Structures are given as C-alpha cells and as structure tokens.
C-alpha positions as CSV (number, residue, x, y, z in Angstrom):
1,M,-0.3,0.0,0.1
2,A,2.6,2.4,-1.1
3,W,-0.5,5.0,-1.4
4,F,-0.8,4.8,2.3
5,D,2.5,6.7,3.1
6,E,1.8,9.5,0.6
7,G,1.5,12.9,2.4
8,K,1.0,13.2,5.9
9,D,-1.1,11.3,8.6
10,P,-4.6,13.0,8.7
11,D,-6.5,13.8,11.6
12,Y,-7.2,10.0,13.6
13,R,-10.4,11.4,14.1
14,F,-10.9,11.4,10.5
15,S,-9.2,8.5,9.6
16,L,-11.7,6.7,12.2
17,A,-14.8,8.2,10.9
18,N,-13.7,7.0,7.4
19,E,-13.2,3.3,8.6
20,R,-16.3,3.9,10.1
21,T,-18.3,4.6,6.9
22,F,-16.7,1.8,5.2
23,L,-17.6,-0.6,7.6
24,A,-21.5,0.8,7.3
25,W,-20.9,0.0,3.7
26,I,-19.6,-3.7,4.2
27,R,-22.4,-4.3,7.0
28,T,-24.8,-3.1,4.1
29,A,-23.4,-5.5,1.4
30,L,-23.6,-8.6,3.9
31,A,-27.2,-7.9,4.6
32,I,-28.2,-7.6,0.9
33,L,-25.8,-11.0,0.2
34,A,-27.7,-12.6,3.3
35,G,-30.8,-11.9,1.9
36,A,-29.8,-13.4,-1.5
37,V,-28.7,-16.4,0.1
38,I,-32.0,-16.8,1.8
39,L,-34.2,-16.1,-0.8
40,Y,-31.9,-18.6,-2.8
41,Q,-32.7,-21.5,-0.3
42,F,-36.3,-20.5,-0.4
43,S,-36.4,-20.7,-4.3
44,A,-34.9,-24.2,-4.1
45,S,-37.9,-25.2,-2.4
46,L,-40.1,-24.3,-4.9
47,E,-41.1,-26.1,-7.9
48,T,-43.4,-23.8,-9.9
49,A,-41.5,-23.0,-13.2
50,L,-42.3,-19.8,-13.5
51,V,-41.6,-18.5,-9.9
52,L,-37.8,-20.7,-10.0
53,P,-36.7,-18.2,-12.5
54,A,-37.6,-15.0,-11.6
55,L,-35.8,-15.7,-8.1
56,K,-32.8,-17.0,-9.4
57,V,-32.4,-13.6,-11.2
58,L,-33.2,-11.9,-8.3
59,T,-30.9,-13.6,-6.0
60,G,-28.0,-13.2,-8.7
61,A,-28.9,-9.0,-8.8
62,L,-29.0,-9.5,-5.2
63,A,-25.4,-11.0,-4.8
64,I,-23.8,-8.9,-7.3
65,L,-24.9,-5.9,-6.2
66,A,-23.8,-6.8,-2.4
67,A,-20.3,-7.4,-4.5
68,V,-20.5,-3.8,-6.1
69,I,-21.0,-2.3,-2.7
70,G,-18.3,-3.9,-1.3
71,A,-16.0,-3.1,-4.0
72,G,-17.0,0.3,-3.9
73,A,-16.8,0.6,0.0
74,F,-13.3,-0.2,-0.5
75,F,-12.1,2.1,-3.5
76,R,-14.5,4.7,-2.0
77,W,-12.4,4.5,1.5
78,R,-9.0,4.4,-0.1
79,A,-9.6,7.4,-2.3
80,N,-10.8,9.4,1.2
81,E,-8.2,8.4,2.9
82,L,-5.8,9.4,-0.1
83,A,-7.6,12.8,0.1
84,M,-7.4,13.4,3.8
85,R,-3.2,12.4,3.6
86,L,-2.8,15.0,0.5
87,E,-5.1,17.9,2.1
88,Q,-7.5,17.7,-1.1
89,S,-11.1,17.7,-1.3
90,L,-12.9,14.7,-0.4
91,P,-13.9,13.1,-4.0
92,R,-17.4,12.7,-5.3
93,S,-18.9,9.2,-5.2
94,S,-21.7,8.0,-7.4
95,L,-21.4,4.9,-5.2
96,I,-25.0,6.2,-3.1
97,V,-26.5,6.7,-6.4
98,W,-26.3,3.9,-7.9
99,L,-27.0,1.8,-4.9
100,A,-30.2,3.8,-4.4
101,I,-31.4,3.3,-8.2
102,T,-30.5,-0.3,-8.1
103,I,-32.8,-0.7,-4.6
104,V,-35.4,1.2,-6.3
105,V,-35.2,-1.0,-9.8
106,L,-35.5,-4.3,-7.7
107,S,-37.7,-3.5,-5.4
108,I,-40.6,-2.3,-8.2
109,G,-39.4,-5.3,-9.9
110,S,-40.1,-7.4,-7.0
111,A,-43.5,-5.9,-6.2
112,L,-44.8,-6.4,-9.6
113,W,-43.9,-9.9,-9.8
114,M,-45.0,-10.7,-5.8
115,L,-48.4,-8.8,-7.0
116,G,-48.9,-11.1,-10.5
117,L,-48.1,-8.1,-12.4
118,H,-45.1,-10.2,-14.1
119,P,-45.6,-11.1,-18.1
C-alpha cells in the first residue's frame, strides 16, 4: 500500500470516521448478500417453473449488488484516505446514487412480481 505513505497522516478522528463509513457499507453489502442467500434457499424449495427463474434472477442480482457495494466501499475508503493525506477535497462518489437506483429497480420489479403483474 504505497499510497498509504503519501502525504501526511490525517487527524485520526477523520481516519476513524472514514473507516466507520467503510464498515457501514460492508454491513450493507453483507445484509444484501444474506438476503440473496435466504431467497435462494427459499427458491430451492419451490417447484413452480415460472417462479424459480424469477427468483434466481433476483438472487443473482442481489449477490452482484453486494459484490459491487463491497468493492465500491473499499475504493471509496481508499480515495477518501488518500485525499485526506494529500489535504485535498474529498472525492465525489456515485456509489450512493447507483445503490439507490438499483434498490428502487429491484424493489419495483419484486413488487410487480409478487403482485402477479409479471409478463
């Protein structure tokens, strides 16, 4: 981690706050992944041909979302840490926007499917 030696050490309170934010993103990713695993286990007990593919797509989408959040959390933590070390403005992140959009799309799709409004 050569980048970790760049600049000067930031105030430890800011580094710890950055780390807490990282851990919050990781908890979010783990919760979404746990939901995907539970949904996958539930779908394994179903035999309906129409239900099974939809649930598998949803579980796959949730698992991918969890992976993206986990990776995004690391890169956001790293970028913030480096900016603090170099005394620069904190970088903007599109992670929050994409997470919100993805959750809305998955929620609407799930609601339509549960209400029986799927094609």
